[in-house]
N, C-alpha and C positions, 0 to 999 in steps of 0.2 A: 516565827518560822524556826524550826530546829533541824539539825542534821541527823543523820542515821544514828550517830553515837549519843544523841540526846543533848548535845551541846547547842546553844543558840548559834544561829548563823551569823557570820561576820560580813559586813559590807566590804567590798574591795578597797574602797577608800580608807576605811579604818584599818584594815589589814596592812595596806601599804604604808600608811602613816606610821604604824607601829614598827614595821620592818625598817623604814628609813631612820626613825629615831633610835631604834636598837642598833642599827648599823653605825650611826654616828657615835653612840656610847662605846660600842665595841672597838671601833677604830681608835678613839681617843685612849681607851684603856690599854689596847695593844701597844700603841706608841709609847705610853708611859711605862709599861712593863718591859718592853724591849730596850728602852733607853736605860733602864736600871741594869740590864745585862751589859750594855755597851760601855757604861760608865763614862760618858763625856764629862769634861770639867764642870759645866754648869749643873749637872745632876749631882756630882760629888759635893759641890759647894752648897747646893740647896739642901741636900740631906744632912750635911754637917751643921748647917744653920738650924735645922729642925732637931738636932741632937742625935741623929742616927749615926752610929759608927760605920766606917767604910765597909766592914765585913758583913753588915746586915743588908746592904743595898740589893745584892743579888737575891737574897732570901725574900725580901719584900717584892721584888720583881716576879719571882717564881710564884708566890702566893697570888699576886694580882693576875698573872697569866692563867693560872689554873681556874680561879674564880671567873675570869672573863670567858674562858673556853666553856665552862659549864653554863654560863649565861647565854652563850651563842648557840649552843646545841638545843634544839626545841624540846627534846624529852627531859633535859636537865635544867632548863632555863629558870624555873622557879627556885631550885636549889642554888643556882648561880646567883640569882638576884638576892637571895637571903644572905649568902656569903659576901657578896659585894656590899650589901648594906652594913655588915659588920666591919668590913675593910674601911668603908667611908666613915663609919663612926670613929674608928681609930684615927683616921686622918683629921677629923674635926678636933679630937682631943689633943693631938699633937699641935695643931695650929693654934688652939686656945692656949696651950701650955707656953708657947713661945711668944704669945701676945701679938700675933699677926692681925691685920685689919679684919673686922668681922664680915662685912658684906663681900669683899673680893676674895679673901683667902680662906677664912675659917668656914664660911658657909658654902664654899664651892663644892665640897663633897656632898653636902645636903642637896644642892641643885642637881648633881649627877645622880644621886639616889632617886630623887623625884622623877627625873626624866627616864631613868632605867625602868622604874616600876610603871610609869605611865605607858611607856613603849610596850612593855610586856603585857599590860592589861589590854592594850589596843589589839594585840595580835593573838591573845589567848581568850577565847570566849568564856571559859569557866572563871578565870581570874577577873575578867572584866565585870562579871556579875557580882563578884565579891567586893571589889574595890570601888567600882563606879556604878552603883545600882541605878537602874533606870527610874525615871520619875513616873509616878502614876498620874493619869490625868485628873485634874481637879473636878470634883462633882459639883 
């Protein structure tokens, strides 16, 4: 079944699963970005352990909030996901550089990237067809 625009129809369950997952990603990233503006002691300490100077914390927060806003807006969500993927890649590089544990710290941005793209593909029928092609029945 296809919609008037030619996009395949999305089931309500898949759409809401994508929305909930996207919402969780967005809430986490908003919290992270806002905390970089508030600069509580744990954020300053964590950033300094990662090698970020105090003056760059707000800039990182602004970049994260802009990318998250683009991801949250349906018309710009794919651009936001692409930009967030770059942000997550930088986070992996920083975690690797300081030697943090692989599964808990270093790969956490990868987990966030996978969930953000999965959520987006569940709520976007065009992207779903590209990232998660349907299986054809076995003859």
